[in-house]
One Martini backbone bead per residue (centre of mass of N, CA, C, O) as a GRO file, in nm:
protein
  140
    1MET     BB    1   0.121   1.092  -7.864
    2GLN     BB    2  -0.230   0.993  -7.765
    3ASP     BB    3  -0.491   1.032  -8.010
    4ILE     BB    4  -0.794   1.109  -8.206
    5PHE     BB    5  -0.718   1.415  -8.220
    6HIS     BB    6  -0.648   1.717  -8.334
    7THR     BB    7  -0.468   1.955  -8.140
    8GLU     BB    8  -0.286   2.178  -7.985
    9THR     BB    9  -0.109   1.957  -7.852
   10THR     BB   10  -0.016   1.803  -8.118
   11LEU     BB   11   0.176   2.031  -8.218
   12PHE     BB   12   0.409   1.940  -8.003
   13ALA     BB   13   0.438   1.664  -8.130
   14HIS     BB   14   0.655   1.416  -8.266
   15ALA     BB   15   0.420   1.199  -8.207
   16ILE     BB   16   0.125   1.026  -8.325
   17LEU     BB   17  -0.082   0.808  -8.184
   18PRO     BB   18  -0.313   0.588  -8.178
   19GLY     BB   19  -0.644   0.613  -8.064
   20ALA     BB   20  -0.927   0.583  -7.840
   21SER     BB   21  -1.230   0.570  -7.753
   22PHE     BB   22  -1.446   0.485  -7.516
   23ALA     BB   23  -1.595   0.278  -7.708
   24GLU     BB   24  -1.288   0.118  -7.763
   25LYS     BB   25  -1.260   0.049  -7.450
   26ASP     BB   26  -1.072  -0.180  -7.231
   27GLY     BB   27  -1.125  -0.114  -6.878
   28THR     BB   28  -0.992   0.178  -6.701
   29PHE     BB   29  -1.075   0.451  -6.497
   30THR     BB   30  -0.881   0.701  -6.313
   31ASN     BB   31  -0.890   0.905  -6.053
   32GLY     BB   32  -0.757   1.097  -5.786
   33GLU     BB   33  -0.941   0.914  -5.580
   34ARG     BB   34  -0.941   0.612  -5.681
   35ARG     BB   35  -1.163   0.594  -5.884
   36ILE     BB   36  -1.311   0.320  -6.058
   37GLN     BB   37  -1.394   0.267  -6.405
   38ARG     BB   38  -1.558   0.045  -6.589
   39VAL     BB   39  -1.484  -0.054  -6.929
   40ARG     BB   40  -1.653  -0.146  -7.234
   41LYS     BB   41  -1.652  -0.228  -7.542
   42ALA     BB   42  -1.860  -0.164  -7.835
   43LEU     BB   43  -1.592  -0.151  -8.027
   44GLU     BB   44  -1.358  -0.163  -8.239
   45PRO     BB   45  -1.092  -0.017  -8.318
   46LEU     BB   46  -1.021   0.178  -8.595
   47SER     BB   47  -0.700   0.134  -8.581
   48GLY     BB   48  -0.684  -0.192  -8.485
   49MET     BB   49  -0.579  -0.091  -8.186
   50ALA     BB   50  -0.518  -0.089  -7.878
   51GLU     BB   51  -0.352   0.121  -7.684
   52ARG     BB   52  -0.183  -0.095  -7.539
   53GLN     BB   53  -0.066  -0.207  -7.806
   54VAL     BB   54   0.081   0.039  -7.894
   55ILE     BB   55   0.267   0.067  -7.645
   56CYS     BB   56   0.396  -0.217  -7.664
   57GLU     BB   57   0.519  -0.181  -7.952
   58LEU     BB   58   0.696   0.053  -7.880
   59SER     BB   59   0.858  -0.079  -7.655
   60ILE     BB   60   0.979  -0.305  -7.826
   61ARG     BB   61   1.115  -0.105  -8.033
   62MET     BB   62   1.295   0.005  -7.771
   63GLY     BB   63   1.384  -0.262  -7.602
   64TYR     BB   64   1.102  -0.319  -7.424
   65PRO     BB   65   0.952  -0.587  -7.319
   66MET     BB   66   0.584  -0.555  -7.366
   67SER     BB   67   0.304  -0.762  -7.263
   68TYR     BB   68  -0.050  -0.744  -7.300
   69HIS     BB   69  -0.362  -0.938  -7.316
   70HIS     BB   70  -0.494  -0.775  -7.064
   71PRO     BB   71  -0.600  -0.538  -6.849
   72LEU     BB   72  -0.546  -0.702  -6.585
   73GLN     BB   73  -0.237  -0.700  -6.613
   74ILE     BB   74  -0.204  -0.401  -6.559
   75MET     BB   75  -0.343  -0.385  -6.285
   76ASP     BB   76  -0.148  -0.575  -6.142
   77GLU     BB   77   0.098  -0.395  -6.178
   78ILE     BB   78   0.003  -0.145  -6.043
   79ALA     BB   79  -0.044  -0.289  -5.767
   80SER     BB   80   0.258  -0.378  -5.721
   81LEU     BB   81   0.362  -0.063  -5.737
   82THR     BB   82   0.077   0.046  -5.601
   83PRO     BB   83  -0.059  -0.039  -5.303
   84ILE     BB   84  -0.336   0.126  -5.310
   85TYR     BB   85  -0.442  -0.077  -5.550
   86GLY     BB   86  -0.464  -0.376  -5.422
   87GLY     BB   87  -0.797  -0.375  -5.379
   88ILE     BB   88  -0.939  -0.185  -5.612
   89GLN     BB   89  -1.123  -0.100  -5.399
   90TRP     BB   90  -1.219   0.154  -5.196
   91PHE     BB   91  -1.232  -0.016  -4.921
   92TYR     BB   92  -0.925  -0.072  -5.007
   93SER     BB   93  -0.567  -0.020  -4.989
   94THR     BB   94  -0.531  -0.334  -4.965
   95LYS     BB   95  -0.569  -0.667  -4.960
   96ASP     BB   96  -0.512  -0.663  -4.621
   97HIS     BB   97  -0.702  -0.451  -4.569
   98PRO     BB   98  -0.942  -0.318  -4.398
   99GLU     BB   99  -1.248  -0.205  -4.420
  100THR     BB  100  -1.357   0.109  -4.567
  101SER     BB  101  -1.566   0.375  -4.656
  102THR     BB  102  -1.318   0.581  -4.632
  103LEU     BB  103  -1.068   0.741  -4.759
  104TYR     BB  104  -0.878   0.889  -4.515
  105GLN     BB  105  -1.061   0.928  -4.259
  106GLU     BB  106  -0.851   0.983  -4.028
  107LEU     BB  107  -0.766   1.264  -4.145
  108PHE     BB  108  -1.068   1.419  -4.197
  109SER     BB  109  -1.257   1.368  -3.925
  110ARG     BB  110  -1.083   1.547  -3.759
  111PRO     BB  111  -0.995   1.800  -3.597
  112GLY     BB  112  -0.778   1.953  -3.803
  113GLY     BB  113  -0.761   1.837  -4.058
  114THR     BB  114  -0.614   1.826  -4.391
  115ALA     BB  115  -0.855   1.944  -4.514
  116ARG     BB  116  -0.869   2.190  -4.787
  117PHE     BB  117  -1.047   2.463  -4.920
  118VAL     BB  118  -0.958   2.644  -5.236
  119PRO     BB  119  -1.033   2.895  -5.405
  120SER     BB  120  -1.066   2.943  -5.766
  121GLU     BB  121  -1.020   3.071  -6.059
  122PHE     BB  122  -1.157   3.065  -6.360
  123ARG     BB  123  -1.014   2.878  -6.639
  124GLY     BB  124  -0.990   2.818  -6.946
  125PRO     BB  125  -0.887   2.661  -7.199
  126ALA     BB  126  -0.592   2.709  -7.367
  127GLU     BB  127  -0.695   2.642  -7.655
  128VAL     BB  128  -0.911   2.859  -7.670
  129LEU     BB  129  -0.726   3.104  -7.621
  130LEU     BB  130  -0.541   3.050  -7.864
  131ILE     BB  131  -0.760   3.057  -8.090
  132GLN     BB  132  -0.848   3.348  -8.025
  133THR     BB  133  -0.578   3.483  -8.075
  134LYS     BB  134  -0.542   3.390  -8.372
  135HIS     BB  135  -0.800   3.519  -8.475
  136LEU     BB  136  -0.735   3.818  -8.400
  137ALA     BB  137  -0.475   3.831  -8.577
  138HIS     BB  138  -0.636   3.797  -8.850
  139VAL     BB  139  -0.819   4.044  -8.827
  140GLU     BB  140  -0.591   4.274  -8.797
   0.00000   0.00000   0.00000
């Protein structure tokens, strides 16, 4: 696992690799809608290495040489393996695809389109529930 803090999740990890906060990252964040947010680091990672460098070093030590000298190289590989990232901008699904203002517009704009919203009951983070359970066990 790669993280900057010990959490309930890190308790299950066999190894914890040094992570970086958002302010120490250079690259992009991508959400499930393929919206990409560019981030530029404000300071050098306190661990001394960018997360990509940690992963590359681990990969090399496991016998699979992998080296990226810049986040753009990673994005180029992602785009080569996942064609929908080819245009990198929301408006294009591939480098050669014509511009569209909305991704999957042809699926959702027609009557009976595939988009459905289903309400779900809110559940808090599992870690909070686990901590509360442990606390109650100590009180009793």
